[in-house]
C-alpha positions in Angstrom: 44.1 -23.6 -53.7 43.5 -24.5 -49.9 44.9 -21.0 -49.1 42.7 -19.2 -51.4 39.6 -21.2 -50.2 40.5 -20.3 -46.6 40.8 -16.4 -47.7 37.2 -16.7 -49.1 35.8 -18.5 -46.2 36.7 -16.3 -43.4 35.1 -13.2 -44.7 31.9 -15.2 -45.8 32.0 -16.7 -42.1 32.2 -13.4 -40.7 29.4 -12.1 -43.0 27.0 -15.0 -41.9 27.7 -14.3 -38.4 27.0 -10.8 -38.8 23.6 -11.4 -40.4 22.8 -14.1 -37.6 23.8 -11.4 -35.0 21.4 -9.0 -36.4 18.5 -11.3 -36.1 19.5 -12.0 -32.5 19.7 -8.4 -31.8 16.6 -7.3 -33.8 14.0 -7.9 -31.0 15.9 -5.5 -28.6 17.2 -3.4 -31.5 15.5 -0.2 -30.4 16.6 0.1 -26.8 20.1 -1.0 -27.8 20.4 1.6 -30.4 19.0 4.4 -28.2 21.3 3.3 -25.4 24.3 3.4 -27.7 23.2 6.9 -29.0 22.8 8.2 -25.3 26.4 6.8 -24.5 27.8 8.8 -27.6 26.2 12.1 -26.5 27.3 11.7 -23.1 30.7 10.4 -23.7 32.4 13.7 -23.4 30.7 14.5 -20.1 31.7 10.9 -18.9 35.3 11.4 -19.9 35.7 14.8 -17.9 34.0 13.1 -14.9 36.2 10.2 -15.0 39.4 12.2 -14.9 37.9 13.8 -11.8 36.8 10.9 -9.7 39.1 8.4 -11.2 36.5 5.7 -11.5 34.8 4.4 -14.7 31.7 2.7 -13.0 31.2 5.8 -10.6 31.3 8.1 -13.5 28.9 6.0 -15.6 26.6 5.6 -12.5 26.5 9.3 -11.9 25.6 10.1 -15.6 22.9 7.3 -15.5 21.5 8.7 -12.3 21.3 12.1 -13.6 19.6 11.0 -16.8 17.0 8.8 -14.7 16.3 12.1 -12.6 16.0 14.5 -15.6 14.1 12.3 -18.1 12.5 9.4 -16.5 10.9 10.9 -13.5 9.2 13.8 -15.5 8.3 11.0 -18.0 6.5 9.2 -15.1 4.7 12.2 -14.2 3.6 13.3 -17.7 2.4 9.8 -18.9 -0.9 10.0 -17.2 -1.5 13.6 -18.6 -0.4 12.4 -22.1 -2.7 9.4 -22.0 -5.6 11.6 -21.0 -5.0 14.1 -23.8 -4.6 11.4 -26.4 -8.0 9.9 -25.2 -9.5 13.4 -25.2 -8.2 13.7 -28.8 -9.7 10.5 -29.7 -13.2 11.6 -28.4 -12.8 14.8 -30.3 -12.1 13.1 -33.5 -14.9 10.9 -33.1 -17.5 13.8 -32.6 -15.8 16.1 -35.2 -18.0 16.9 -38.1 -16.0 18.0 -41.1 -19.1 18.3 -43.4 -20.7 21.0 -41.2 -17.3 22.7 -40.8 -16.9 23.0 -44.7 -20.5 23.9 -45.0 -20.0 26.8 -42.6 -16.9 28.3 -44.2 -16.9 26.9 -47.8 -20.6 26.3 -48.7 -19.8 26.7 -52.5 -18.0 23.5 -52.2 -21.0 21.6 -51.4 -23.3 23.2 -54.2 -22.7 20.0 -56.3 -24.5 16.9 -55.0 -21.7 14.6 -56.2 -18.9 16.6 -54.7 -20.8 16.9 -51.4 -21.5 13.1 -51.4 -17.5 12.6 -52.0 -16.5 15.1 -49.2 -18.9 13.6 -46.9 -17.5 10.0 -47.6 -13.9 11.2 -47.4 -14.4 12.9 -44.2 -16.1 9.8 -42.6 -13.2 7.5 -43.8 -10.6 9.8 -42.5 -12.4 10.1 -39.2 -12.7 6.4 -38.8 -9.0 5.7 -39.8 -7.9 8.2 -37.2 -10.1 6.9 -34.5 -9.0 3.4 -35.2 -5.3 4.4 -35.0 -5.7 5.9 -31.6 -7.9 3.0 -30.5 -5.0 0.5 -31.5 -2.3 2.9 -29.8 -4.2 2.6 -26.4 -4.7 -1.2 -26.9 -1.0 -1.7 -27.9 0.2 0.5 -25.1 -1.4 -1.5 -22.4 -0.7 -4.9 -23.8 3.1 -3.8 -24.4 3.7 -2.5 -20.7 5.8 -5.6 -19.8 7.9 -5.4 -22.9 8.4 -1.6 -22.4 9.7 -2.3 -18.9 12.1 -5.0 -20.3 13.2 -2.7 -23.2 14.0 0.2 -20.5 16.1 -2.2 -18.6 18.0 -3.2 -21.9 18.3 0.5 -22.7 19.9 1.3 -19.1 22.2 -1.6 -19.3 23.3 -0.7 -22.8 23.9 3.0 -22.0 25.6 2.2 -18.8 28.4 -0.4 -20.3 28.5 1.6 -23.6 30.0 4.5 -21.5 32.2 2.4 -19.7 33.7 0.3 -22.7 33.7 3.4 -25.1 37.5 3.4 -25.4 37.6 -0.2 -26.0 35.1 0.2 -28.9 37.3 2.7 -30.5 40.5 0.5 -30.2 38.7 -2.7 -31.5 37.4 -0.7 -34.4 41.0 0.4 -35.2 42.0 -3.3 -35.3 39.3 -4.3 -37.8 39.2 -1.2 -39.9 40.0 -2.3 -43.5 42.0 0.8 -44.8 45.1 2.5 -44.2 45.9 4.6 -41.1 45.6 7.8 -43.0 42.2 6.6 -44.2 41.3 5.7 -40.7 42.0 9.3 -39.4 40.0 10.7 -42.1 37.2 8.2 -41.4 37.1 9.4 -37.7 37.0 13.1 -38.7 34.1 12.6 -41.0 32.4 10.0 -38.8 32.4 12.5 -35.9 31.2 15.4 -38.1 28.2 13.2 -39.6 27.2 11.8 -36.3 27.3 15.2 -34.5 25.3 16.9 -37.5 22.7 14.3 -37.3 22.3 13.6 -33.6 22.8 17.2 -32.5 22.0 19.4 -35.4 18.9 17.2 -36.6 17.6 15.4 -33.6 18.4 17.6 -30.6 17.5 20.7 -32.6 14.1 19.2 -33.7 13.3 18.2 -30.1 14.3 21.7 -28.6 12.0 23.3 -31.4 9.3 21.0 -30.3 9.8 21.7 -26.6 9.9 25.5 -27.3 6.5 25.2 -29.3 5.1 23.3 -26.3 5.8 26.2 -24.0 3.9 28.3 -26.3 1.0 26.0 -26.5 0.8 25.8 -22.7 1.2 29.6 -22.3 -1.6 30.1 -24.8 -4.0 27.6 -23.3 -4.2 25.6 -26.4 -6.2 22.2 -25.9 -4.1 19.0 -25.6 -0.8 21.0 -25.5 1.3 18.0 -24.3 0.0 16.0 -27.2 0.8 18.8 -29.6 4.2 19.1 -28.1 5.2 15.4 -28.6 4.1 15.5 -32.3 5.9 18.9 -32.9 9.1 17.1 -31.6 8.6 14.3 -33.8 8.0 16.4 -37.0 10.8 18.8 -35.9 13.3 15.9 -36.3 12.5 15.4 -39.8 14.5 17.4 -42.4 12.9 19.9 -44.7 9.4 19.5 -42.9 9.9 21.0 -39.4 7.4 22.0 -36.7 5.5 24.4 -39.0 3.5 21.1 -40.2 1.8 21.1 -36.7 1.5 24.7 -35.4 0.1 26.1 -38.5 -2.9 23.6 -38.8 -3.5 24.1 -35.3 -3.5 27.8 -35.8 -5.9 27.5 -38.5 -8.1 25.2 -36.3 -7.9 27.8 -33.7 -9.0 30.7 -36.2 -12.0 28.5 -37.6 -13.1 27.7 -34.1 -13.3 31.4 -32.9 -10.3 31.3 -30.5 -8.9 34.4 -31.9 -6.6 35.4 -29.0 -4.7 32.3 -28.8 -4.9 32.1 -32.6 -3.0 35.3 -32.9 -0.8 34.5 -30.2 0.4 31.2 -31.9 0.6 32.9 -35.2 3.1 35.6 -33.7 5.1 32.8 -31.6 5.3 30.5 -34.5 6.6 33.1 -36.8 9.0 34.8 -34.7 10.1 32.2 -32.1 9.6 28.5 -33.4 10.7 29.2 -37.0 13.8 31.1 -35.8 15.0 28.4 -33.4 16.6 26.3 -36.1 18.6 29.2 -37.6 19.8 30.1 -34.0 20.3 27.0 -32.2 21.9 24.8 -35.1 25.0 26.7 -35.4 25.6 26.7 -31.7 24.7 23.2 -30.9 26.7 21.6 -33.9 30.3 22.0 -33.0 31.8 20.7 -36.2 31.3 23.1 -39.2 29.5 20.7 -41.3 25.9 19.6 -42.0 24.6 16.3 -43.5 23.0 16.7 -46.9 19.1 17.1 -46.0 18.0 14.7 -49.0 20.2 11.8 -47.6 19.0 12.5 -44.0 15.3 12.5 -45.3 15.5 9.5 -47.5 17.5 7.7 -44.6 14.7 8.5 -42.1 11.9 7.3 -44.3 13.7 4.1 -45.4 15.0 3.5 -41.8 11.4 3.8 -40.3 10.1 1.4 -42.9 12.9 -1.2 -42.3 13.6 -0.9 -38.4 10.5 0.9 -37.1 10.9 3.9 -34.7 14.6 3.5 -34.3 15.1 3.8 -38.1 14.7 7.5 -37.5 18.3 7.3 -36.0 19.6 4.2 -37.8 18.5 5.2 -41.4 20.3 8.3 -42.1 23.4 7.1 -40.1 23.7 3.8 -42.1 23.4 5.6 -45.4 25.8 8.4 -44.5 28.5 5.8 -43.1 28.1 3.7 -46.2 28.6 6.6 -48.7 31.7 7.6 -46.4 33.2 4.3 -46.8 32.9 4.3 -50.5 34.3 7.9 -50.8 37.4 6.8 -48.5 37.8 3.7 -50.6 37.9 5.6 -53.7 40.2 8.3 -52.2 37.7 11.0 -53.2 39.4 14.4 -53.3 36.6 16.7 -54.0 33.8 17.8 -51.7 31.7 15.1 -49.9 28.2 14.4 -51.1 27.3 13.8 -47.5 28.6 16.9 -45.8 28.2 20.5 -46.6 31.1 22.3 -45.1 30.2 25.7 -43.5 32.6 28.7 -43.4 34.1 29.3 -40.0 32.1 31.7 -37.9 34.0 35.0 -37.7 
């Protein structure tokens, strides 16, 4: 009886501590997760560098320094420009008159007084909502500057030590893995494919699509190009949707505003460059020949953002995919996985 009680209490105690640990980490969850993701992405480079210079701390310091130089310095330079463009967009939204625009291009829609009144009310409410959201963005950004600096330090700390301790993490997981050695090998194989497919195939490809779209925005002289680039990167990460959700409305706006040259340029660039990036880059970037089910990735992102905030974009699909993977391994599933779609080898 006492032995059975102990067997029950040990996992229960671990479960309670796991929940408490989550609440401890929740305030700093975003920088910790981003730091761990960066450590995973740069782990192959770290291992190669460590073999050459024979120093864990030196290798991690070099990679951290390169990241700070490549990402942080440009970010510091671009933040003032981004802030200015957000403010200009805020002023544009405040001055935008959708009613007159509809009256110019679709006058028949305003023939009914009732419909005209509803469109005017809807336009005013939408404009007020967007304006308030942008105003809140400015206010929260200014108020959260100390927290952002602290979060950046946590991110750097996590990234640095996660690189150094990467081998220890894998050994520790092998100790606590609850299945057989054969299933552990199977888990690592699927784990790598899932993680690579989501991080490289979904996030990296989406960011690259946004950056290439940004090059087009800048070359064509489109207003608020940096702001549009950031929005395109965010939308490009989301499965099924993609960058078209940004560049097509922008193109329509350019045509309606009489900016025909940049409008035609963006139409051609969007159709023949932005839209083709996914089909060209994804097979090159994703080394494992598998893709995560788009429905699982999309549902995971939506639920993840609702549960964890911005970091849920990463955490949501990974958590769901790993959960399904563990169930499949526990059930010793032989047929094709519901998570991964295996791709034929490239000839």
